[in-house]
C-alpha positions in Angstrom: 0.0 0.0 0.0 1.2 3.5 -0.8 -0.2 6.8 0.5 0.7 10.2 -0.8 -0.2 13.5 0.8 0.6 17.2 0.3 -0.1 20.5 2.0 0.6 24.1 0.9 2.7 26.9 2.2 1.4 30.1 3.6 1.9 33.8 3.8 0.3 36.1 6.4 -0.9 39.1 4.5 -2.5 41.0 7.4 -2.7 40.6 11.1 0.9 39.8 11.6 1.8 39.7 15.4 -1.7 40.9 16.3 -3.2 37.5 15.5 -1.3 36.2 18.6 -3.7 38.4 20.7 -7.0 37.4 19.0 -7.0 39.7 16.0 -8.3 38.6 12.6 -5.5 37.7 10.2 -5.7 37.4 6.4 -3.7 34.4 5.3 -3.0 33.0 1.8 -2.1 29.4 1.0 0.4 29.5 -1.8 1.4 26.9 -4.4 4.6 25.6 -2.8 3.7 22.3 -1.2 5.2 19.8 1.3 4.9 16.2 -0.1 4.9 12.9 1.8 4.9 9.4 0.4 4.5 6.4 2.7 4.5 2.7 1.8 4.0 -0.4 3.8 6.7 -3.0 4.7 6.4 -6.6 5.9 8.6 -6.1 8.9 9.0 -3.7 11.8 11.7 -1.6 10.1 11.2 2.0 9.1 13.2 4.0 6.6 12.9 7.8 6.3 14.4 9.8 3.5 14.3 13.6 3.4 16.7 14.9 0.8 16.1 18.6 1.6 17.3 17.8 5.2 20.2 15.8 4.0 18.7 12.6 5.2 18.9 9.4 3.0 17.2 6.3 4.4 17.5 7.0 8.1 16.6 3.8 9.9 14.4 3.0 12.9 12.4 0.1 14.3 9.0 0.0 15.9 8.7 -1.6 19.4 5.5 -3.2 20.8 4.2 0.2 22.0 4.7 1.8 18.5 7.7 3.9 19.6 10.3 4.7 17.0 13.7 3.3 18.0 16.2 5.3 15.9 19.2 3.6 14.5 21.0 6.6 13.2 23.4 9.2 14.6 22.4 12.0 16.9 22.7 14.7 14.2 20.3 12.8 11.9 17.9 12.3 14.8 18.0 16.0 15.6 16.9 16.7 12.0 14.0 14.3 12.4 12.5 15.7 15.6 9.4 17.0 13.8 8.8 13.5 12.2 9.3 11.9 15.6 6.9 14.3 17.3 4.2 13.9 14.7 4.5 10.1 14.7 4.2 9.8 18.4 1.4 12.4 18.6 -0.6 10.3 16.1 0.2 7.1 18.1 -1.2 8.7 21.2 -4.4 9.7 19.4 -4.8 6.2 17.9 -4.4 7.5 14.4 -1.2 5.6 13.4 -0.7 2.1 12.2 1.9 0.6 14.6 1.7 -3.0 13.5 4.3 -3.0 10.7 7.1 -0.8 9.5 7.1 1.6 6.6 9.1 3.5 4.1 8.7 7.3 4.2 9.8 10.0 1.9 9.5 13.7 2.6 9.9 16.5 0.0 10.0 20.2 1.0 12.0 21.3 -2.0 9.3 23.9 -2.9 10.3 25.9 0.3 13.7 26.8 -1.1 14.9 29.4 -3.5 17.9 28.6 -5.7 19.8 31.3 -7.5 23.4 31.2 -8.8 24.0 27.9 -7.2 23.0 29.2 -3.7 20.1 27.5 -2.0 18.1 29.5 0.6 15.1 28.6 2.7 12.0 30.7 2.1 9.9 31.6 5.1 6.7 30.0 4.0 5.8 27.7 6.9 7.5 24.5 5.9 7.3 22.8 9.3 3.5 23.4 9.5 2.9 22.2 5.9 5.0 19.1 6.6 3.2 18.5 9.8 -0.2 18.6 8.0 1.0 16.5 5.1 2.7 13.9 7.3 -0.2 13.6 9.9 -2.7 13.3 7.0 -0.7 10.5 5.4 -0.3 8.6 8.7 -4.1 8.9 9.4 -5.0 7.7 5.9 -2.4 4.9 6.0 -4.0 3.7 9.3 -7.5 3.7 7.8 -8.6 7.0 9.4 -9.0 9.2 6.4 -12.4 10.3 7.8 -10.7 12.6 10.4 -9.4 14.8 7.5 -12.9 15.5 6.2 -13.8 17.9 8.9 -11.1 20.5 8.2 -11.9 22.7 11.1 -11.5 19.9 13.6 -8.5 18.5 11.8 -6.9 21.9 11.9 -7.5 22.2 15.6 -6.0 18.8 16.2 -2.9 19.5 14.2 -2.5 23.0 15.6 -2.1 21.5 19.1 0.4 19.0 17.8 2.5 21.6 15.9 2.1 24.1 18.8 3.6 21.6 21.2 6.5 21.0 18.9 7.1 24.8 18.8 7.0 25.0 22.6 3.6 26.7 22.7 4.6 29.7 20.6 2.8 30.9 17.5 -0.8 31.4 16.5 -1.4 28.3 14.4 -2.2 30.4 11.3 0.3 28.4 9.2 -1.4 25.1 10.1 -4.8 26.6 9.3 -3.6 27.7 5.8 -2.0 24.3 5.1 -5.2 22.5 6.0 -7.8 24.8 4.5 -6.0 26.2 1.4 -7.2 29.3 -0.4 -7.5 32.8 1.2 -8.8 32.7 4.8 -9.6 35.0 7.7 -8.1 33.3 10.8 -8.7 34.2 14.5 -8.2 32.8 18.0 -11.5 33.3 19.7 -12.4 33.7 23.4 -10.5 32.8 26.6 -9.8 29.3 25.2 -8.3 30.8 22.1 -10.3 28.5 19.9 -8.9 28.7 16.3 -11.5 29.5 13.6 -11.2 30.4 9.9 -13.5 31.7 7.2 -12.9 31.3 3.5 -12.7 34.6 1.6 -12.9 35.1 -2.2 -9.5 35.9 -3.7 -11.0 37.2 -6.9 -10.3 40.8 -6.1 -6.9 40.3 -4.4 -4.1 41.6 -6.6 -0.7 41.1 -5.0 2.9 40.0 -5.7 5.6 38.8 -3.4 9.1 40.1 -2.9 11.8 38.2 -1.0 14.5 40.1 0.7 17.1 37.4 0.1 17.6 36.5 3.8 16.0 33.8 5.9 14.4 34.8 9.2 13.5 32.7 12.2 9.9 33.3 13.3 10.5 31.5 16.7 13.5 33.8 17.5 11.4 36.9 16.8 8.6 35.6 19.0 11.0 34.8 21.8 12.5 38.4 21.7 9.0 39.8 21.5 8.0 37.9 24.6 10.9 39.4 26.6 9.9 43.0 25.5 6.3 42.4 26.3 7.1 41.5 29.9 8.7 44.9 30.5 6.4 47.0 28.2 3.0 45.5 28.7 0.9 48.6 28.2 2.8 49.6 25.0 2.5 46.1 23.7 -1.3 46.1 24.2 -1.7 49.5 22.5 0.2 48.4 19.4 -1.7 45.1 19.2 -5.0 46.9 19.5 -4.1 49.3 16.8 -2.9 46.5 14.4 -5.9 44.3 15.2 -8.4 47.1 14.5 -6.8 48.0 11.1 -6.5 44.3 10.1 -10.2 43.6 10.8 -11.3 46.7 8.9 -9.1 45.8 5.9 -10.5 42.2 5.8 -14.0 43.6 5.9 -13.2 46.0 3.1 -11.9 43.1 0.9 -15.0 41.0 1.6 -17.1 44.0 0.5 -15.0 44.4 -2.6 -14.0 47.9 -1.6 -10.5 47.8 -3.0 -9.6 51.5 -2.5 -10.4 51.2 1.2 -8.6 47.9 1.4 -5.4 49.4 -0.2 -5.6 52.4 2.2 -6.0 50.2 5.2 -3.0 48.0 4.2 -1.0 51.2 4.1 -2.2 52.0 7.6 -1.2 48.5 8.8 2.3 49.0 7.3 2.7 52.2 9.2 1.5 50.6 12.4 4.1 47.8 11.9 6.8 50.4 11.5 5.9 52.0 14.8 5.7 48.6 16.5 9.0 47.6 15.1 10.6 50.8 16.3 9.1 50.4 19.8 10.0 46.7 20.4 13.3 46.6 18.5 12.5 43.8 16.1 13.8 44.1 12.6 10.4 43.6 11.0 11.6 45.7 8.0 14.9 44.5 6.6 17.0 47.1 4.7 15.6 45.8 1.4 12.1 46.0 2.7 12.6 49.6 3.9 13.7 50.4 0.4 10.5 48.8 -1.0 8.3 50.7 1.5 10.0 54.0 0.3 9.3 53.0 -3.3 5.6 52.4 -2.6 5.2 55.5 -0.5 3.2 58.1 -2.4 2.1 55.6 -5.1 -1.3 53.9 -5.6 0.1 50.5 -4.3 0.9 49.5 -0.8 3.8 47.4 0.6 4.2 45.6 3.9 6.3 42.7 5.3 4.6 39.3 5.7 4.5 37.4 9.0 7.4 38.0 11.4 9.0 40.2 8.7 12.5 40.4 7.4 12.1 37.9 4.6 8.9 38.2 2.5 6.9 41.2 1.7 3.6 41.7 -0.2 2.6 44.4 -2.7 -1.1 45.2 -3.0 -2.7 47.0 -5.9 -6.3 47.7 -7.1 -5.7 46.1 -10.5 -3.1 44.0 -12.3 -1.9 46.9 -14.4 -0.7 48.9 -11.4 0.8 45.8 -10.0 2.8 45.2 -13.2 4.1 48.7 -13.2 5.4 48.5 -9.7 6.8 45.0 -10.4 9.0 46.5 -13.2 10.3 49.0 -10.8 11.1 46.3 -8.3 13.0 44.2 -10.9 15.0 47.3 -12.0 16.0 47.8 -8.4 17.4 44.3 -8.3 14.9 42.8 -5.9 13.6 39.2 -5.9 10.1 38.8 -7.1 9.0 35.3 -6.3 6.1 33.9 -8.3 3.6 32.5 -5.9 0.1 31.5 -6.8 -3.0 30.7 -4.8 -3.4 27.1 -3.6 -7.1 26.5 -3.3 -7.0 22.8 -2.4 -5.3 22.7 1.0 -4.3 19.3 2.3 -4.8 16.4 -0.1 -4.3 12.7 0.5 -4.5 9.7 -1.8 -4.1 5.9 -1.3 -3.1 3.3 -3.8 -3.6 -0.2 -2.2 -1.3 -2.2 -4.4 1.3 0.4 -5.4 5.0 -0.6 -5.1 7.3 1.9 -3.4 10.4 3.3 -4.9 12.5 5.6 -2.8 14.3 6.8 -5.9 11.1 8.1 -7.5 10.7 11.9 -7.5 7.7 13.2 -5.7 5.2 15.3 -7.7 
């Protein structure tokens, strides 16, 4: 038996940082996907290959309790902590087949940018997409594909799993995008911070994405922000309230197809992020992004960083022609415009009962 699964990457378009405090965020699933292929074995041996992590047929065995007993060096085990975490999380929930071994191949090549022989990781939520794809493959392989059908509940289940791996940091917005696909409004609601999402039409959304050329760690940014928040609680609350209010208004404007208002509000959000960045000391705007913000200032387009900032930014325009004009200016300035399209499918999973497995075959 062979199971294949995939889940898309994400970019946070609005609600960055404020989503952590219950604000509505606008999130786009983009067409870079994490892929997983899993095939059955007749023994208790497990083989995991993940070329993008430099892992080729790492070995493990399953004991009677379904625990993975790794038979590889510590450096390889360290690279496989997410796989180990997802596997054992699925075992605890009764959603993993522990009776026999398996061959597993992971492909996250779409989350890298290659230029001039240099390979750089893009900040598109690869760990969340891989968590969603791997957990969905494991559930389907174990005969529990029904749990994926209710996407809201599946998202909440995987959000807890991925959040535990992250040490409780993060909003889960990346997991939601990988599960749901498309363009969504995402929010943590109430004292229990229940994650909810609403699909939004992307028909009127005209945007392009610019990469600064540097990789940024979201977890590091959140750790530094947590320290600043402890000593500047009132300032933190004021900034989050401002950003949350603007994000909600912008999402409503987009839903109402009021593009001039939407563009204006995204400009307001960008200015709010600049003030927040100056206050807390995070480099939300990299030098390249500051240049882009200056280029967009006074024009009929808007520019802002995505997510934690420093790596990706998004340009919004009322129509494709204005977007194309600004794109030409970006290219002339030597910036990296990364072609990213909407992924409307979200997580997908397929099973082939009698398919032979070949670790050498390229995932598609």
